[in-house]
C-alpha positions as CSV (number, residue, x, y, z in Angstrom):
1,X,144.7,69.0,216.5
2,X,146.2,68.2,213.0
3,X,146.6,65.1,210.9
4,X,149.7,63.0,211.5
5,X,150.9,59.5,210.6
6,X,152.9,57.0,212.6
7,X,154.7,54.2,210.6
8,X,156.4,51.6,212.7
9,X,156.5,54.1,215.6
10,X,158.0,57.0,213.7
11,X,155.8,60.0,213.4
12,X,155.3,61.9,209.9
13,X,153.4,64.6,208.4
14,X,150.9,63.2,206.1
15,X,152.6,64.4,203.0
16,X,155.8,62.7,204.1
17,X,154.5,59.4,205.0
18,X,155.5,56.6,202.8
19,X,154.6,52.8,202.4
20,X,156.1,50.5,199.9
21,X,154.0,49.7,196.8
22,X,155.0,46.1,197.5
23,X,153.3,46.1,200.9
24,X,150.6,43.5,200.9
25,X,148.0,45.7,202.4
26,X,148.3,47.9,199.2
27,X,148.6,44.9,197.0
28,X,146.0,42.3,198.3
29,X,144.1,44.1,201.0
30,X,146.2,41.6,203.2
31,X,145.8,43.5,206.6
32,X,143.6,44.4,209.7
33,X,142.6,47.6,211.2
34,X,140.7,49.3,214.2
35,X,138.9,52.6,214.2
36,X,139.0,54.4,217.4
37,X,137.6,57.8,218.5
38,X,138.4,60.2,221.4
39,X,136.3,61.7,224.3
40,X,137.7,64.5,226.0
41,X,140.8,64.1,224.1
42,X,141.5,60.5,225.1
43,X,141.1,57.3,223.0
44,X,137.9,55.5,224.1
45,X,138.1,51.7,224.9
46,X,141.7,51.7,223.4
47,X,142.5,48.3,225.1
48,X,139.4,46.8,223.8
49,X,140.1,48.0,220.2
50,X,143.8,46.8,220.4
51,X,142.8,43.5,221.7
52,X,140.3,43.2,218.9
53,X,143.1,44.1,216.5
54,X,145.3,41.5,217.8
55,X,142.4,38.8,217.5
56,X,141.9,39.9,214.1
57,X,145.8,39.6,213.2
58,X,145.7,36.0,214.7
59,X,142.8,34.8,212.6
60,X,144.9,36.1,209.4
61,X,147.9,34.5,210.9
62,X,150.0,37.9,211.4
63,X,151.4,38.3,214.7
64,X,151.8,41.9,216.4
65,X,155.2,42.9,215.7
66,X,155.5,44.6,219.3
67,X,153.6,44.1,222.5
68,X,149.9,45.5,222.6
69,X,150.8,47.8,225.5
70,X,153.6,49.3,223.4
71,X,151.4,49.7,220.5
72,X,148.9,51.6,222.8
73,X,151.7,53.9,223.8
74,X,152.4,54.7,220.2
75,X,148.7,55.6,219.6
76,X,148.7,57.8,222.7
77,X,152.0,59.4,221.6
78,X,150.7,60.1,218.0
79,X,147.5,61.7,219.5
80,X,149.4,63.9,221.8
81,X,151.8,65.1,218.9
82,X,148.8,65.8,216.7
83,X,146.9,67.9,219.6
84,X,150.3,69.7,220.4
85,X,150.7,70.6,216.6
86,X,147.1,71.6,216.4
87,X,147.5,73.8,219.4
88,X,150.7,75.4,218.2
89,X,148.9,76.3,214.9
90,X,145.8,77.7,216.5
91,X,148.2,79.8,218.9
92,X,150.0,81.1,215.8
93,X,146.9,81.9,214.1
94,X,145.5,84.0,216.9
95,X,148.5,86.2,217.0
96,X,147.3,88.0,213.9
97,X,145.5,91.1,213.4
98,X,141.8,89.6,213.7
99,X,142.2,89.3,217.6
100,X,140.1,87.2,219.8
101,X,137.3,86.6,217.1
102,X,140.0,85.0,214.9
103,X,141.3,82.9,217.7
104,X,137.9,81.5,218.5
105,X,137.4,80.8,214.9
106,X,140.6,78.9,214.5
107,X,140.3,76.8,217.8
108,X,141.3,73.3,217.0
109,X,138.6,70.7,217.5
110,X,139.0,68.7,220.6
111,X,138.1,65.2,219.3
112,X,140.0,63.0,217.0
113,X,139.5,59.8,214.9
114,X,142.3,57.3,215.0
115,X,143.0,54.3,212.4
116,X,145.4,51.7,213.6
117,X,146.5,49.2,210.7
118,X,148.6,46.1,210.7
119,X,149.6,44.7,207.4
120,X,151.4,41.6,206.7
121,X,154.4,43.4,205.4
122,X,156.3,43.8,202.1
123,X,157.5,41.2,199.7
124,X,157.9,40.2,196.0
125,X,154.7,39.9,194.0
126,X,152.7,36.6,194.8
127,X,149.9,35.6,196.9
128,X,151.8,33.2,199.1
129,X,151.9,34.7,202.6
130,X,155.4,33.5,203.3
131,X,156.8,35.9,200.6
132,X,156.0,38.9,203.2
133,X,158.7,40.3,205.3
134,X,157.9,41.8,208.8
135,X,154.6,43.2,209.5
136,X,154.1,47.0,209.1
137,X,152.0,48.9,211.5
138,X,150.4,52.3,210.6
139,X,148.6,54.8,212.7
140,X,146.5,57.7,211.4
141,X,145.1,60.5,213.4
142,X,142.9,63.4,212.3
143,X,140.1,65.5,213.4
144,X,136.7,64.0,214.1
145,X,134.1,64.8,211.8
146,X,130.8,64.0,213.4
147,X,127.5,63.4,211.4
148,X,125.2,66.3,210.8
149,X,122.7,66.7,213.8
150,X,119.9,66.4,211.4
151,X,120.7,62.7,210.9
152,X,120.0,62.1,214.6
153,X,117.0,64.4,214.8
154,X,115.1,62.9,211.7
155,X,116.8,59.5,211.5
156,X,118.3,57.9,208.4
157,X,117.1,55.6,205.7
158,X,118.9,52.4,204.9
159,X,118.7,49.5,202.1
160,X,119.1,46.0,202.4
161,X,121.4,43.9,200.1
162,X,122.6,40.4,200.0
163,X,126.2,40.2,199.3
164,X,129.5,38.4,200.7
165,X,131.9,40.2,202.7
166,X,135.7,40.0,202.7
167,X,135.6,39.2,206.2
168,X,133.4,36.0,205.6
169,X,137.0,34.3,204.9
170,X,138.2,35.1,208.4
171,X,134.9,35.5,210.5
172,X,135.3,38.1,213.5
173,X,138.4,39.8,211.8
174,X,138.3,43.4,210.8
175,X,140.0,43.1,207.5
176,X,141.0,46.1,205.3
177,X,139.5,44.8,202.3
178,X,136.0,46.4,202.3
179,X,135.3,46.3,198.5
180,X,131.9,44.5,199.1
181,X,130.9,46.9,201.7
182,X,132.2,49.9,199.6
183,X,130.0,48.6,196.6
184,X,127.0,48.2,199.1
185,X,127.4,51.7,200.4
186,X,127.8,53.1,197.0
187,X,124.4,51.3,196.3
188,X,122.8,52.9,199.3
189,X,123.9,56.4,198.4
190,X,122.6,56.1,194.8
191,X,119.3,55.2,196.5
192,X,119.4,58.1,198.8
193,X,120.2,56.1,201.9
194,X,122.8,56.5,204.5
195,X,123.7,52.9,205.1
196,X,123.4,49.3,203.7
197,X,122.2,46.5,205.8
198,X,123.9,43.2,204.7
199,X,121.8,40.1,204.4
200,X,123.2,36.7,204.6
201,X,122.3,33.9,201.9
202,X,119.2,32.9,204.0
203,X,117.8,36.4,204.3
204,X,118.8,37.2,207.6
205,X,120.1,40.7,208.6
206,X,123.7,40.4,209.7
207,X,125.1,44.0,210.2
208,X,125.7,47.3,208.2
209,X,128.6,48.0,206.1
210,X,130.4,49.7,208.8
211,X,128.0,49.5,211.7
212,X,126.0,46.8,214.0
213,X,122.3,46.9,213.9
214,X,119.7,46.9,216.8
215,X,116.0,46.5,217.0
216,X,113.6,47.6,219.8
217,X,110.6,45.2,220.2
218,X,107.6,45.2,222.5
219,X,107.9,42.5,225.2
220,X,105.3,39.8,225.0
221,X,102.4,40.7,227.3
222,X,102.8,37.5,229.3
223,X,106.3,38.7,230.2
224,X,105.6,42.2,231.3
225,X,105.7,43.3,235.0
226,X,104.5,46.3,236.9
227,X,108.0,47.7,236.8
228,X,109.1,46.1,233.4
229,X,110.0,48.6,230.6
230,X,108.0,46.4,228.3
231,X,110.7,46.3,225.6
232,X,113.5,44.0,224.4
233,X,116.7,45.0,222.6
234,X,117.4,42.6,219.8
235,X,120.8,42.4,218.0
236,X,122.1,39.6,215.6
237,X,124.3,37.1,217.3
238,X,128.0,36.6,217.0
239,X,127.4,33.2,215.3
240,X,125.6,35.2,212.5
241,X,129.2,36.2,211.3
242,X,129.0,39.8,212.5
243,X,131.9,41.9,213.5
244,X,131.5,42.3,217.1
245,X,131.5,46.0,217.7
246,X,133.1,47.8,220.4
247,X,130.2,50.2,220.7
248,X,127.8,47.5,220.3
249,X,129.0,45.9,223.5
250,X,128.9,49.2,225.4
251,X,125.3,49.8,224.1
252,X,124.3,46.3,225.5
253,X,125.6,47.1,228.9
254,X,123.9,50.3,229.1
255,X,120.6,48.8,228.0
256,X,121.0,46.4,231.0
257,X,121.5,49.6,233.2
258,X,118.2,51.0,232.0
259,X,116.5,47.7,232.8
260,X,115.9,46.6,229.0
261,X,116.8,43.0,228.3
262,X,119.1,42.3,225.5
263,X,118.7,39.3,223.2
264,X,121.2,38.1,220.6
265,X,118.9,36.5,218.2
266,X,118.6,36.1,214.3
267,X,116.8,38.8,212.6
268,X,114.5,38.1,209.7
269,X,113.2,40.9,207.2
270,X,109.9,40.6,208.7
271,X,111.1,41.0,212.1
272,X,113.2,44.1,211.2
273,X,110.3,45.7,209.5
274,X,107.8,44.9,212.4
275,X,110.3,46.7,215.2
276,X,109.2,49.5,217.0
277,X,112.6,51.2,216.8
278,X,115.7,50.4,214.7
279,X,119.2,51.9,215.1
280,X,122.7,51.2,214.0
281,X,126.0,51.7,216.0
282,X,129.7,52.3,215.3
283,X,132.7,53.9,217.0
284,X,132.4,57.4,215.1
285,X,128.7,57.6,214.7
286,X,127.8,56.0,218.3
287,X,124.1,55.4,217.9
288,X,122.1,56.5,214.8
289,X,118.1,56.0,214.4
290,X,116.8,54.3,211.4
291,X,113.5,55.3,210.3
292,X,113.1,53.8,206.9
293,X,114.2,50.5,205.5
294,X,113.9,50.0,201.8
295,X,110.4,51.4,201.0
296,X,109.3,50.6,204.6
297,X,108.7,52.9,207.5
298,X,110.0,51.9,210.9
299,X,107.6,52.4,213.8
300,X,106.2,55.9,213.7
301,X,108.7,57.1,211.2
302,X,110.8,59.2,213.8
303,X,113.7,58.3,216.1
304,X,112.0,56.4,219.1
305,X,112.3,56.9,223.0
306,X,114.4,54.0,223.7
307,X,117.0,54.8,221.1
308,X,117.2,58.3,222.4
309,X,117.4,57.1,226.2
310,X,120.1,54.5,225.2
311,X,122.1,57.1,223.4
312,X,122.1,59.4,226.3
313,X,123.0,56.6,228.5
314,X,125.8,55.7,226.3
315,X,127.2,59.1,226.5
316,X,127.2,59.0,230.2
317,X,129.1,55.8,230.1
318,X,131.9,57.2,227.9
319,X,132.3,60.3,230.1
320,X,130.5,62.6,227.8
321,X,127.3,63.3,229.7
322,X,127.9,66.9,229.8
323,X,128.2,67.2,225.9
324,X,125.2,68.2,223.8
325,X,123.5,65.1,222.3
326,X,124.0,64.7,218.7
327,X,120.2,65.7,217.9
328,X,120.9,68.8,219.8
329,X,123.7,70.1,217.4
330,X,123.4,71.7,214.1
């Protein structure tokens, strides 16, 4: 597949796509968005993502300019166009002198990443939202770039940082102003870590810069039964001000299928560091094990069996059970 852009329903090549410099998404970060990935070439949880986009838009007082189902059709149309363009390019490339080896090497990747954006629109300079014209919708599609398998095999390091997020002004909205998260991630990368976990002013763990966080804890002995797995899955509650992730919800569902109780509870630093396993979730990365937080090792310092089991169950849930699991890939 290839990269394409849809602006208000019209598909463009990336180099031809144009948005006004007076658009408020560009000027003020006055926009909301969703990131979606495909499985088997189909957008996963599309309706869930678009429903959250609509809720985000409502929280910043922007109405969807078209019905949600129509927006969904635009997403699918763009994806189909990108897949077709990529297939045409691969076919042309395979017709050269290099033969079948060249064709295999030029095969387009099957999976894609989509970003669906909605801005308040364009208008003259000024913060007043009433200056904006009609909302603008932009959809981007490009080949999926999965994380290296080594990060799933060995786990990742994260740091913790206390900061205020742009989304705090509109709790639950997936806003495009990611400056605080960007700076936190920059600090994490400078420390050799993959992600930064955000702490609220009271020191509780809220979420990652672009992820939700989960802990695996040993269940209290008094609650264990003969057939009980003996573990609980803990994640910060919605009331903590998290962005309620789509992948988070599906992981909670598969945990129930595996017989692992899920508790949405506040997570202190002490609780985080005492967990047997920790992992983060996001649409693109799925489930990534965390083996180190700041200077502290989590559990045995390797990805844990519950994290592995949840990831395998998640893959089955999204219809990708036959695919190699991420830690089985290069």
